[in-house]
PANUMI-282549 format. One record per residue: residue number from 1; chain; x, y, z of N, C-alpha, C in turn. Coordinates in nm, 3 decimals. Each point is the difference from the previous one (the first is absolute). Example, Ala and Ser with C-alpha at 12.3 -4.5 7.8 and 13.67 -1.06 7.14 Angstrom:
# PANUMI-282549
1; A; 1.319; -0.569; 0.780; -0.089; 0.119; 0.000; 0.090; 0.120; 0.000
2; A; -0.035; 0.105; -0.072; 0.082; 0.119; 0.006; -0.077; 0.109; 0.073
# end
This chain:
# PANUMI-282549
1; A; -0.899; 0.211; -1.328; -0.022; 0.068; 0.129; -0.012; -0.098; 0.118
2; A; -0.030; -0.126; -0.027; -0.008; -0.095; 0.108; 0.135; -0.015; 0.081
3; A; 0.115; 0.012; -0.068; 0.124; -0.005; 0.067; 0.024; 0.114; 0.092
4; A; -0.042; 0.119; -0.047; 0.003; 0.123; 0.082; -0.084; -0.017; 0.126
5; A; -0.115; -0.055; -0.014; -0.088; -0.027; 0.118; 0.068; -0.095; 0.101
6; A; 0.072; -0.101; -0.053; 0.070; -0.093; 0.087; 0.107; 0.068; 0.081
7; A; 0.071; 0.098; -0.064; 0.098; 0.076; 0.072; -0.057; 0.081; 0.108
8; A; -0.105; 0.077; -0.042; -0.073; 0.086; 0.103; -0.055; -0.083; 0.122
9; A; -0.052; -0.116; -0.034; -0.056; -0.079; 0.111; 0.107; -0.053; 0.087
10; A; 0.110; -0.041; -0.056; 0.113; -0.049; 0.074; 0.056; 0.104; 0.100
11; A; 0.024; 0.116; -0.056; 0.045; 0.111; 0.077; -0.096; 0.043; 0.114
12; A; -0.126; 0.009; -0.035; -0.103; 0.043; 0.095; -0.008; -0.107; 0.116
13; A; 0.013; -0.126; -0.047; -0.008; -0.106; 0.098; 0.114; -0.004; 0.103
14; A; 0.105; 0.068; -0.033; 0.117; 0.004; 0.091; -0.006; 0.123; 0.089
15; A; -0.088; 0.087; -0.020; -0.011; 0.121; 0.076; -0.004; -0.022; 0.153
16; A; -0.080; -0.091; 0.043; -0.015; -0.030; 0.147; 0.133; -0.061; 0.053
17; A; 0.064; -0.081; -0.074; 0.123; -0.063; 0.050; 0.112; 0.107; -0.001
18; A; 0.001; 0.089; -0.089; 0.098; 0.110; 0.006; -0.022; 0.076; 0.125
19; A; -0.122; 0.038; 0.030; -0.032; 0.078; 0.122; 0.043; -0.078; 0.126
20; A; -0.035; -0.129; 0.007; 0.036; -0.078; 0.115; 0.145; -0.011; 0.015
21; A; 0.073; -0.010; -0.105; 0.146; -0.019; 0.009; 0.072; 0.132; 0.042
22; A; -0.033; 0.102; -0.071; 0.073; 0.129; 0.020; -0.053; 0.072; 0.126
23; A; -0.129; -0.005; 0.035; -0.051; 0.066; 0.115; 0.015; -0.072; 0.130
24; A; -0.024; -0.138; -0.011; -0.011; -0.077; 0.124; 0.118; -0.098; 0.017
25; A; 0.086; -0.010; -0.102; 0.116; -0.087; 0.008; -0.039; -0.148; -0.011
26; A; -0.103; -0.030; -0.059; -0.053; -0.143; -0.007; 0.089; -0.071; -0.110
27; A; 0.079; -0.096; 0.053; 0.095; -0.068; -0.085; -0.067; -0.096; -0.104
28; A; -0.111; -0.061; 0.037; -0.074; -0.085; -0.093; -0.055; 0.084; -0.121
29; A; -0.046; 0.120; 0.034; -0.051; 0.089; -0.103; 0.118; 0.033; -0.095
30; A; 0.121; 0.020; 0.054; 0.121; 0.025; -0.088; 0.025; -0.115; -0.099
31; A; -0.017; -0.123; 0.051; 0.012; -0.113; -0.086; -0.101; -0.005; -0.111
32; A; -0.122; 0.035; 0.028; -0.106; 0.011; -0.102; 0.026; 0.108; -0.099
33; A; 0.057; 0.111; 0.053; 0.031; 0.113; -0.095; 0.114; -0.050; -0.096
34; A; 0.097; -0.066; 0.051; 0.114; -0.045; -0.083; -0.056; -0.094; -0.105
35; A; -0.083; -0.094; 0.038; -0.063; -0.095; -0.093; -0.078; 0.074; -0.109
36; A; -0.084; 0.097; 0.053; -0.082; 0.073; -0.097; 0.084; 0.077; -0.098
37; A; 0.115; 0.053; 0.043; 0.085; 0.081; -0.085; 0.066; -0.090; -0.100
38; A; 0.034; -0.123; 0.041; 0.061; -0.101; -0.097; -0.110; -0.035; -0.105
39; A; -0.121; -0.022; 0.040; -0.113; -0.025; -0.097; -0.016; 0.117; -0.095
40; A; 0.008; 0.120; 0.050; -0.009; 0.125; -0.075; 0.110; -0.002; -0.105
41; A; 0.125; -0.029; 0.038; 0.115; -0.004; -0.089; -0.023; -0.103; -0.114
42; A; -0.055; -0.120; 0.040; -0.023; -0.102; -0.100; -0.105; 0.041; -0.096
43; A; -0.107; 0.054; 0.050; -0.109; 0.049; -0.090; 0.045; 0.103; -0.094
44; A; 0.080; 0.099; 0.057; 0.047; 0.108; -0.089; 0.091; -0.059; -0.111
45; A; 0.080; -0.091; 0.032; 0.093; -0.063; -0.098; -0.089; -0.075; -0.106
46; A; -0.105; -0.068; 0.040; -0.084; -0.067; -0.095; -0.068; 0.102; -0.092
47; A; -0.041; 0.115; 0.052; -0.065; 0.103; -0.077; 0.095; 0.054; -0.097
48; A; 0.123; 0.034; 0.046; 0.104; 0.053; -0.089; 0.023; -0.097; -0.120
49; A; 0.011; -0.131; 0.023; 0.023; -0.097; -0.105; -0.122; 0.000; -0.101
50; A; -0.110; 0.005; 0.058; -0.133; -0.002; -0.088; 0.003; 0.123; -0.085
51; A; 0.034; 0.113; 0.055; -0.002; 0.127; -0.078; 0.102; -0.013; -0.112
52; A; 0.118; -0.046; 0.035; 0.116; -0.015; -0.091; -0.047; -0.091; -0.114
53; A; -0.059; -0.114; 0.028; -0.040; -0.094; -0.093; -0.102; 0.056; -0.101
54; A; -0.095; 0.077; 0.055; -0.104; 0.067; -0.087; 0.057; 0.102; -0.085
55; A; 0.099; 0.075; 0.060; 0.068; 0.105; -0.087; 0.075; -0.056; -0.115
56; A; 0.070; -0.110; 0.030; 0.079; -0.071; -0.105; -0.083; -0.071; -0.101
57; A; -0.118; -0.041; 0.035; -0.089; -0.065; -0.090; -0.063; 0.093; -0.109
58; A; 0.011; 0.127; 0.031; -0.049; 0.094; -0.096; -0.121; 0.080; 0.047
# end
């Protein structure tokens, strides 16, 4: 469950930047959103690999 908490915290941490970018057009917030989404993608891939390894281990 620790990994799930990491994902939730990452997404919730980006909430303010999403609002700043989409509502106010803040370009720096858009950069932070893009970086956060890349981090989310990396974390999701790591979790997928971990789950696959556990599944294959038996």
